[in-house]
N, C-alpha and C positions, 0 to 999 in steps of 0.2 A: 723393468722386470718384470721378464715374463713365467717365471715360474719361482714357488718358496718350496723346495724341499724341507719340511719339519720331523727330525729326528730325533725322537727322547731317547735319553739315555741311563741307564742305571747303572749298570757294569756288564763285564765281559770283553777285556781289551781286543781280544784275538776276533772275537766277533766286529765287533765297532770296526776294525781295521779293513776284511773286507770291503763292509758297506762301503766304507769311505772312498777305498779304490775303484769301487764301483761308480761311484760317482765322479771320481777323477776322470775315468776314460769313457764317460758318454758321450757321444758325437754331438750333442747336442749341448751347448755353451752356456744359451740364455736363463741362466738358472742362481739362486744363493741356496746357502744349505744353513739351516739354524739347527744346530745340534742346542736339544734343551738338557742340560746337565740335569738330573732328579738324586743327588744328594749321591753323587758318587763317591766313593773310599778308595778306589785302584790310586796308587800312588803315583802310579805314572800318568793317569790320564790324562793331563793338562798338558804335560810334553807330547805326546801320541799327536790330541788334538792340535795342538801347535804346529806341529808339523805337514798339517793338511793347509796352512792359510795360502802359505803358494800356488796350493795346486785348485784349491774351490774356493769357491767368492762364500767362505766360508765366516759364521757368526754364532758363537757361543756364548748362550744363558745360560742363567742358575736357578733352579728353583729355591725359595727359602722357605716360606711356611709352609708349603703346601707339599705335597708329593703325589706320586703316583702318575698314570701314563695318560690323564684325563686332564690331570693340570696343566703335564708339561707340553700338551698338546696346546692345546687353549693357549698357553703362553703364546706358544709359534706361531698362533692365529694370531694372536693380537701382532707380533712383531713384524710379518709379514709384508713384504714389500710387492709379490707379485700379485700378476693378473691372476695367476691359478695357484691351487693348494695342491701338496703334493704329500702326503705321509708315507714317511717309510720307517721301518721296525730297524731298531740297530742291529739287531742279529740278524737281516736277510742282506741280498744285492740283488743287483740289479744289472741285466743284459746292456748291452754296450750303448744297443740303440733304444734303449724301452722310451727315453724321456723323448727323443727327434720323434717316434715311431707314435704316441700321445699327443703329442702336441698338433702335428702335421693332420690327424684324424681329428680332433678337437676344433681345431683352426677352419678346416673343408667343408667341416658339415654344420660349424656353430653349435658343439654341445656344448650343455650346462656340465656334464660329467661322460669322463671317457674311462674306459676302463679296459683291462687286458687281459691275459692268462696267468696265473696262479701256477709254478710248477713247485714241488716239494723237494727237498730232499736233508739228507744230514751230513752231506760235506762241503768242507770250505773250496770258495770260489776256483783255486788252484786243481782241487782233487775234484771237481764236480765235472769240469771243461775238459782238465786235462787227461780225465780218465773216461771220458765222454759217460758219463753214468745219465746226463740227460736225455731226454724227449724229443728228437728233434721233429716231432712229425706235427704237422700245421691241428690246430683245436679250433673248431667253426661255430659258431652259436648261431640259431637261427628261433624266430620268433620274437618277444615282445622283450624287448632291452632289458630293461628293469624288470622283469618277471625271469627272463634267464641270469642276472645277477644276480637274485637271490637262489636262484636253483642251484645252481652251478658252484655256488660255496657251499656244496652239503657240511662240510666240517663247520661246526660252533664256532671253532678258531679262527674259521677264514668267513665267518658271516662278518663282517668289518671293513673300514674305509681305507685299508690299505690300498695300495698299489689303484689310485681312481687318482685320476686328473680333476680338480674342480673347480670350475670359472666361479671367482667371488661373484660377482655379477652376476650370477644366475639365482642364488638366493636371497633370503634376509638376513640381511650381515648378522645382527641382535640373535640370529639362530643357528650360528656355525659357531656352536660350540658345544662342547662335549659333556655330560651330566658328572662332574669331581664327585658325587655322593657314590657313583658306581664304578666300583675299584676294577670289577672286571664285568666284560661285557658291555663296552660302555662305549661303543662301535655300534652296536643295536639302534637304540633310537635313534641317532643322527642322519646310521643309515636309511630307516622309514624315515623320515622327513625327505631326507634326497629324493628318495622315489613316488612321495606324494606330491611333490614340489614340481616335478615337471615329467616331463616323456619324452626332454628332449638328450636319451643316452646313449653311448656310442660303444662300441667295443671293437677294440683293437687286438686284430689276430698274434699280430708281429711282438707285441709291444710286451716282453716277458719278465717276471717279477720272484727272483730263486727266493721262496720262503726255508728257511732253513730249521730243521727240529733241533732240541738242545740232547745232544745224547748222553749230558751230564747234568742229572738233574739233585744230587746233591751240592755241587758246589754253583749250578747254572743252570737253575730251574726256569724254565717259561715260562709267563703267565697261562698261556693254553694249557700245559701240561704237569702245572703247579700241583701241586696234593692238598685241594682246598676242600676242606671237612663240609661247609657250606654251597657248594658250589650250584647244587640245583635250586636253594632260594635267591643265589645273587644270580642265577640265568633265568626264573621268574621274576625277580624284581627290576630286571630288564626289559624283559617284556611288555610285563604293564607300563614300564614308563614308557613306551611307544607311545598310547596314547590313541586318537582315532586315527583308523587305518582303514585302506579297502577292504572288503570281504578276501577278495582273491589275496592281498600281500597276507591277510590275518591267516588263511587257509596254510600258506607255505611256510609260517612261520610256527604254527598251530603240527605241522608236520615236522616239523625238527623238533619243537616241545617232545611231542610222541616218542619218536626215535630214542630221544634222552634219555626219556624217563624210561624207558624199556631197557634199557643198556646202564641204567648207572650207578641207582643207590639204593637199592632195595635193605641189602644188607645193615646201610646206615637206620633205615625206618624200624626194621626189625630191633637193634639194639636200642632204639630212644627210648626214654622212660617215661616219659609224657604219656597221660591216659586219655588228653583234649586237644582237640586240634591247637586251642587256643593258646595252650602250653608248650606245642609243640615247633620244633626249629622248621619245621617243615608246613609250617602255614603257608606262606606265601606259594609253594609249590602245589597246596592244595586248592588253595584262592585261583588259580592259573588256570589246574585242571580243570575246574568247573566250568570255564568260558570256551573250551575245545569243543568243538561241533559233534554234535552224535556222527553225522553222517563220514566225517573224520577218523570217528572211535571205528568203526565198522569196517573201514578200510583196513585197519593194520594187520597185521600177522597175529596170530594168536594171544604171544605174550605179552605184546605191548599192549593190545586191547586189554588183557587181565590188567595189565599194572594200572593203565591210566583210568580205568574202570574202580580199584581199588581207590586211587587218590582221591576220587569224585565222592567216595562215601562219607556221608555227616557226620558218621562216629568214625573215632578215631581207634578206637578199639575193633571195629569191623576190620578196616582198612588194617590194620597190623594181623588180623588173623588172615586175611587175604593174602597180603604178601608173604605170610610163615607158607602158605599152603603152596603159593606160585617156587619159593626158595624150597621146599621140602620134596614137588615133584622136580625139580629140576636135578637137584641132588638124588634123588633117585633114580632118574633116567642115564647119568653119566655114571653111576656105579654099575648103572647094568651093562654098560656101553665102552666104558673105560679100566681094565683091568687094574691099572695102576692108581687110579684115585679111589677104584675100589679098598687097593690095601690103603691106602691113605687113611681112608675113614677107620678102616678095623684098627690101623694103629692109633689113630687118634680116641679113637670109644673105648680099644680095648689094651691094647698094650701099653698104653700109655701110664694104665692104672696097676701095672707089675710093679713091682721092686726094681731097683735099680740092681744091676748087678755086676760088683765090684773087680771083682777078681777075670769080665769080660773084654778080652781085646778085640778090635775089630782089626780090618788091615784092608786096604784097597790101595791098587793101583793104578794107573791113566783109565778109570772109570770102570775095573772089574779087567780091561783088557790083559793087562798081563799080573806076572808075578815075579814082580821086577823093582828097580829105584830103592831110594832110601828104607821105603817100609820093608822090602825085602829083606834087608841088612838087621834094621831093628826088630825085626819077627824071627831071626833066628839067632840073633844072641839073648833076646829073652829067653827062647826057648832051649838054650844049649843050657843059659844062669837061672832061669829061674822057670824050668818048662811045669812043674811041678805045681808052681801055683796060680799057675792061670790058666784058662780057658781059653784059646785063638779060634778068630774067625775069621777067614777070608772072602772077601766078595770078589768073586772069580766068574766070567760067563761061560767058562769051559771047565766044566766040573771034572774035566777026565786031565788036566792040569796039574803035573806031577809036583806035588809042596812036601817039603819033608815033614814029619813032626804029629802027620794025619790030623790036621788042623780040619776045622766044620766051614763046609766048602756051598756058600750064598750067590746064588747069578745076583747080578746088580737089578734092582727092580722086583725081585719075588718076594713073595711073601712073606720068607727068612729074612730077605736083607730088610724089612722094615723093624720085621720082629727083634734083631740084635742090633739096630742101629739105634730104637728106641731104649733096648734095655742095660747093652754094655754101657762102661763108666767110661771108657778109652776107645776112640776112632782115629787110628793112623795113616794120613790119607798122601797125597801127593798133588793132588789134584783141589779145584771146589766141590763143593760136596753138592747136594740141588738145593734152589732156592729156597726151597718151600721148607727143607727142615728146620726145625726149632730146637736145640738141643737143649736137654734139662740142667739146671744152675749146678749139678753136682757132675753132669759129664764132663771130659777133659775130651779137646778135640785136637790133638796135636797135626798140626800143617808141616809138612816135612816141604814143601814145592818143589818144583822138578830139574831145577835150574839156574845159574847166575844167569841176571839178563842180560845179553845186547837190548832183543828190538823192546822199545817203549811196550809200556804191559798200563793197563785198565787205566786210571786218572792221570796218565802221562802220555796218554794216546788222544791224540785230540780227536780222529777217528775209527771206526771198524769198519771195516767194509763187509765184513758176514755176519758180524756177530748182530743180536737183536740191540736195536737202538737204548732198550734199556739195562744194559749190558753193565753200565756202570754203577747203575742201583743195583742190580745182583752183583755183585763186585764188596761193595758196599756194606751191604746186608749179610751176605755170606763173610765174611772176615770179621763180622762182628763177635763173630762164634767162635773162632778159635783162641784157645788157650794160649797158644804160642806158636812161632814161625820159626823156620828154623833158617841161617842165614849163612853160605858158605864164605862172607867174606866182609868187611866194612863196606866196599861198595855196595855190594848188595842189601845190607840192612839198611842203606841213605836209599838206593833204588825201592826197596819193597813198603819204606813208610810213605815216598810217596806216590806209588802208585796203586798201592791199596787203601791209604790213608789212615795204615794202620800205626798204631804205637810203638815208638821204639825200645819204651821199656819190655814189650811182651816178645821181643823177636832174641832169638838165642845162637848166639854165633858160635858154634861148635864146629864149622866143616860139616859136609853131607854122607851120611851115613854109606852110600853108594858108591864114595872115593874112599873107602878105605881099602878093598880090595888089591888099590892100587897101588897100597904100602904092605900087603901082605908079604911074609918073609914065602911064604911058596908061590910068588906070582908066576916064575918063570914055567913052574911045572904046569899050574893051571891056562897056563898060554899052550904050552906045547899039548896037554891032553886038549883042549878045545880047538887046537890047528887039524889033528889028527880026529876029531868028532864030526868035524865039517868039511874033512875031506881035501881041505888046502898043502900042496905038495910040503914037506919042508924045506925047499932048497928056493922056496919065492918069498920074497918079500910081500906086505902087503900094504893096500891103499883102502885107508875107511875112508866112503865118499859119503857122508850124511846131509843131504841138504834141507833144507826146510821149507814149508809152503808160501803161496804166495796168497795175501788177504783177496786181493779181485777175480781169486781164479778158484772156484768153489761151485759144488750140485747142490750142498747145505749145508748149514750150521755142524761143524766137526766134520766135513767130506769134503776135502778140496781135491781137486785136480791137480797135474805136475805134468808138464811141459820138459823133461830131459834134456838141457842144454847140453850135457856134456857127452861128445862125440866116442864111444864105448869102443865100436869097432875102431876108432883111431888111435885110439889108446890101446890098443890089446896088437895091432899092426906094429907100432912105434917103441910098446915098453912090456910085451907081454912074455917076452924071456924072462923078464925078471922079476916083474911086480904079474900080482891078480889082486882084480876090485872087489871092494865090500861094499855092497851097497845098501846103504840104511836111510830108508827115508821117514822122516814124520809120523808117527801116528796119527796123526790128521788125515794127513793125505790117503785118497781110495784110487787112486790110479793103480793097479798092477805094470812094474815098468815088466818090458819084455827084451828077454835075453836070449832068443832062442838063437842056436847056434854058438854064444859063447860062456856054454856055461864050465867049460876050463879055467877061464878069463874073469868073470862075474860070475860073484857068488853073491846071491840075494841074500841078505840077512834081516831084510824087513822085519821078520815075525820072529826074531831073535829075541828073547824077554830082557836081557841082561846086556846093556848098551857096554855098559863097564868091564864086562869079558871081554868084550869086542873088543876095546881099546888096549887091551894088553900082546892081544894079535898082529896090531897095527902098526906097522912103522911109521906111518906116513896119517895122517889126519888131513882131510880135506872138506872144508865145507865153504856154505854163505854167508847165512846170517846165522844159522843154528848153533845155538849156545852150549853143544857140545867141546866144543875145542877151550871153553875154560877148565873142564876137567879132564879134559886130552894134557892139558899143559901140568899135570903132575907128576908126569913120564917124563917130562922135557925132550919129547919126540918133536921131528921137522912138524909143522901144521901149514897148510897152503890155505886160501882164499879164493874161490872159483865164483866172483863175482860181477857177474857179466849185465845184471840190470840193477847195478847200484841205483846209480841217481834216481831212479824209478823208486824203488824200494826204500832209501832214506829219504826220500823229500815230497811222497806221495804216499806211500803205501803202509810205513810204520816208523821210520825214527827210530834213532839209537841211542845209547846212553852215553855211549863215548863215542871219540872220531875213529872209527877205523879206519882213515887212511894212516893217519900216525900212531895210533896204541895198540894196536894188534899186533903177535909175534910172530909178521910171516907176510909174506907181500899178495898184494891184491891182483889175481888173475883175469883179465876179463874177453881172452879168447883160450879156443882148446890150442891154439898152435903157444900159447904161453903157461898152459896148462903142461901140458909135455916138453915145454924146452926148461920147465921148474921142478919138472921127476926126474930129470934127466941130469940137473946138474943140482940135486938136493944138499949134496954136501955143502957147496959155495953157498947157497940159500943159509943152511945151519951156521955158518960161519958168518955170514953178513947180519942174521938176524939174534945173534947171540948176546949182546949188552940188552938186546929189546925186550926178548925172551925174559934174561933175569931179573929185568924190571918187572915182567908182569906178573909172572911166576910169584916174585914176593908181594904183588898187590893182590893177586887175588886166588891164589891157593895157600895164602898164608897161616892157615887153621887146620887143612887136612894134614893128618898125622900117621892116618890109621887107625885111628881110637874118636875117630866121632861119636860112632854108635853107643859107647860104654860113654861118654861124657850126655847125651842126649839121657840113654837109660836113668842113669844116674840123679839127673834132672828131672826126670817127669815122673817115672815108675817109685823111684826111690828117695822120695821126699820126706 
């Protein structure tokens, strides 16, 4: 046996599936795979692992008395039959030729240790390669291989034995083991041993290891990103366990230590209650800091130099004074350069000392961009029925926006914004609040959300292209502050429960206030007035086209590109005598759609604040994967789906909660020809989908009846 691939596994079936798939597709076949199960609790684990026995030379072992990655790797070393050892984490995967390239390089040059390129991603294999997110540029290192090995793995989490082909005969067998007392950073001492014992180290630029980050730090935290309270102490312990090393290698490791201290844990030192080093949990950090060469300190940036000098102080009290001084200077600098941070500081130290105002209600819709959606209808109901009992505040970026009742208007993130969200008892919103907001215990945050979900959200998504890697952690912390979450139907209740990890007991099934207008007794008059206001000819039928954004096409978080696939000029030629198109892109989309020359056929209503009113004037709704069709279905009018990129959107970008091919109440159209044909034959489509439409209506519109707002107000404000 040439190679023994050792894979410790604790949990994450979706991770190890990619890992094992990448091994089964290796071009080099002379290897065994040793799965070391570290107290795996997932029920389907054994079945999944067994399914790979025919694809791989797979051997499975269990840790019993011990646990942790060190113990798992050591068991793998004991059981390995190969000439070479190779450590692969269960949440990572390999390029198809990785093992072949490493073995060829090691055999050709007789290397004791051969390593390759580590590329980092947040995506699973299919997305990483299918969407071409990986970097194809060759990466070449020069100089001393052993030095490059350490210097090029700058991140502490990459200072590791992963992605190294290790020749067992090149090292003392009794030294080929990990320190099981080091739960974290256990690779560092063994890596130092490799570097000290041999200069026969080779780099293979064609061998790719894909290190996959965890974007779900709540359910699947990685060791490198876990919230470890004593991480600095553990790192110091690992460094101290290295033993005798050359000054050059010591200098490289010192550099990493200094960088880590400069970014790491000052707030923790500040909060520490000890008054002496010997009683402090930071004693190991202090001890290691004293071994760092002064020349190394002098080469650091000013902040890192100050941090390290503070840690070297003989007096712990003096160290904490210096740390407090560093933190104070940083805070003052931020306050002077970041207006939002200044306002947050004022709110924390001044506004939070003021009493809460129980009769103040703050409203916000789509991050202050609109006066719309469910917050609008809750506000207007309260204004009409309880206007003399409450003071109303609207978070609205455009203060010229006309809002009935003359509420207080404050732009998002202005000083007034911080003042009112800190003091008001109620906050009604349809999106997530800022991640830094911590409401008072007696405040009430009513989350109405903004639609029945078709696309998977939050924790139900395996990937999110454009969001922060901490997206799921943010969602989790934000949703803990919601006092209740509005649901339009039982289907949404289940989806919200899983995507936000939110308690079902706090989800109120009332229907959406924004849909009350669809049942208003004067809805026909509202529609007629709106068509006149928008300049739409009374004799023309209207098609509302409301596409959503694509996760992989964006300028920045919350600012998406959009390439219009619908051929509007052709539509105008084919159906312009009978129809007009209302173009309504998602509020995330930053691109303005050019409709020059088609102004009498295409009405750009992207900035019209209330889409529910647009439903009333629409004879047909056409979308792709937007949730608008769930609301529009209340009107029992035809719905078309222009899903030209269905496979990519469903299988790679987002995923759906329902089977869009069998459960939606209208046809999936892939081309402009099909769109035109469907519109021309809309009566036949209505008849064809009547039964499916009725089923859809009963399932998703079951609570909407024109009184959702009244029910919510009675539940929340009239307790």
